[in-house]
C-alpha positions, 0 to 999 in steps of 0.5 A, spaced: 833 261 644 832 261 652 838 263 656 840 265 663 841 272 665 847 271 669 853 270 666 851 275 660 850 271 654 852 275 647 847 276 642 847 271 636 848 277 631 854 279 635 857 273 631 860 274 624 858 269 619 865 267 619 865 266 626 859 262 625 861 258 620 868 256 623 864 254 630 859 249 627 865 246 622 869 245 628 864 241 631 863 237 625 870 235 625 870 233 632 866 227 630 873 225 626 878 227 632 881 232 627 879 239 630 885 240 633 889 238 627 886 242 622 892 246 618 891 253 616 892 251 609 886 246 609 882 251 612 883 256 607 881 251 602 875 249 605 872 256 606 873 257 598 867 258 594 862 256 591 857 257 596 852 252 598 846 253 603 850 259 606 857 256 607 862 254 602 861 247 599 866 243 602 864 245 609 857 244 607 859 237 605 862 236 612 856 238 616 852 233 612 857 228 614 856 230 621 848 229 620 849 223 617 853 220 623 848 223 628 842 219 624 846 213 625 846 213 632 839 217 633 834 213 637 827 215 640 828 210 645 834 214 648 831 219 652 834 226 655 836 226 662 831 229 666 831 232 673 827 234 679 822 240 679 826 243 684 833 243 680 830 248 675 832 255 674 826 260 676 830 266 672 829 263 664 832 269 660 831 271 653 836 271 647 834 272 640 827 275 638 827 273 631 819 272 629 817 275 635 817 282 633 809 283 633 804 282 638 800 275 638 793 275 642 793 268 645 785 268 645 785 268 637 792 265 636 791 258 631 796 253 629 796 251 621 798 244 620 799 242 612 801 236 608 800 234 601 793 233 600 791 235 607 791 241 612 788 243 619 787 249 623 787 248 631 786 252 637 789 252 644 783 249 646 785 243 642 792 243 644 790 243 651 785 237 650 791 233 649 795 229 655 799 234 659 806 232 660 812 236 664 819 236 662 825 238 666 831 238 662 838 241 661 836 246 655 843 246 651 845 252 647 850 251 641 854 257 644 856 252 650 852 254 655 846 250 658 840 251 663 835 246 667 828 248 665 821 246 667 816 246 661 809 243 660 805 242 654 802 236 649 807 231 646 808 233 638 807 225 637 800 225 641 798 231 636 800 227 630 797 221 632 790 224 634 789 227 627 793 222 623 798 227 621 805 226 618 803 220 613 803 220 606 796 216 606 793 221 611 791 215 615 794 212 621 801 209 619 802 202 618 809 202 617 815 207 619 816 208 611 809 212 611 811 218 614 814 224 611 821 225 612 821 232 614 817 237 618 818 245 618 815 250 623 815 257 622 813 263 627 806 267 624 810 272 621 815 267 618 821 271 621 824 265 624 823 258 622 826 251 623 827 244 619 827 238 623 827 230 621 821 227 623 824 222 627 827 227 632 820 231 632 816 225 634 821 223 640 817 222 646 820 228 649 818 233 644 813 238 647 808 243 644 809 247 650 804 252 653 807 253 660 814 255 664 815 254 671 808 252 672 805 258 669 803 260 662 809 262 657 810 269 656 810 273 650 818 273 650 819 266 651 814 264 645 807 264 648 802 262 646 805 255 644 813 253 643 817 247 641 821 244 646 825 238 643 831 236 648 834 232 643 836 238 639 840 244 641 836 251 643 836 254 636 831 248 634 826 250 639 822 255 635 818 260 639 811 262 638 809 256 633 805 259 627 805 253 622 807 246 622 808 243 615 810 235 613 814 234 607 819 229 604 823 235 601 828 238 607 824 245 609 828 251 610 832 253 616 834 259 619 841 258 622 842 253 617 842 258 612 847 262 616 852 256 616 850 252 622 849 245 622 842 243 619 841 237 624 844 240 630 842 234 634 845 232 641 
């Protein structure tokens, strides 16, 4: 997840599990206008066991309800606001190195794509053969800060269309119902991973980015290829993509396993 260098943003690891759970739960309650009215007794009841996906089951139910409401209002016709390149920061900082511990050679890097009955391996040359798009948008973090950033790369939707990916038939879709429901991404070392709904992943502004501020992305920012998805909070914008997997089952998600909302939509 990328951040400004000033003001200094605390490392995500500084948050305890309890703090992470409470932050995401209060966001879910905001949908119902209850965040400021939550009594201590109710909070204790909600945080009682059993545990489901890293959080108490009652809290997970609230987060799932939050996701359901977000899905109702989501549309690929709704675009995130964009800005002039001159508005983009030149000092895109770094926060979080999950999945980036080892070195990766961009010259030999490959992207592995999987779905039931079909697999594909692509190189950077394959990605760069797709139409290139620039995106200047307000990158938002779950911790409350935002930053206008300039990225460029190929649209994930264009890659899916070119290689007939994401469908149960393995062919170009004839109906939206043909698409798998979910998409998972992992870093090459599997140290960081995100789960996405396919509708958000195929949003027209979702990029497989390989440039930042007009230059090749550096290793700390996710070289050689990273995800930029403006309809999601920053933790969903996975750096250094190693694999993409389509499936109907919801894939694992690094921060959802640690108590965050799975959907994390804007």
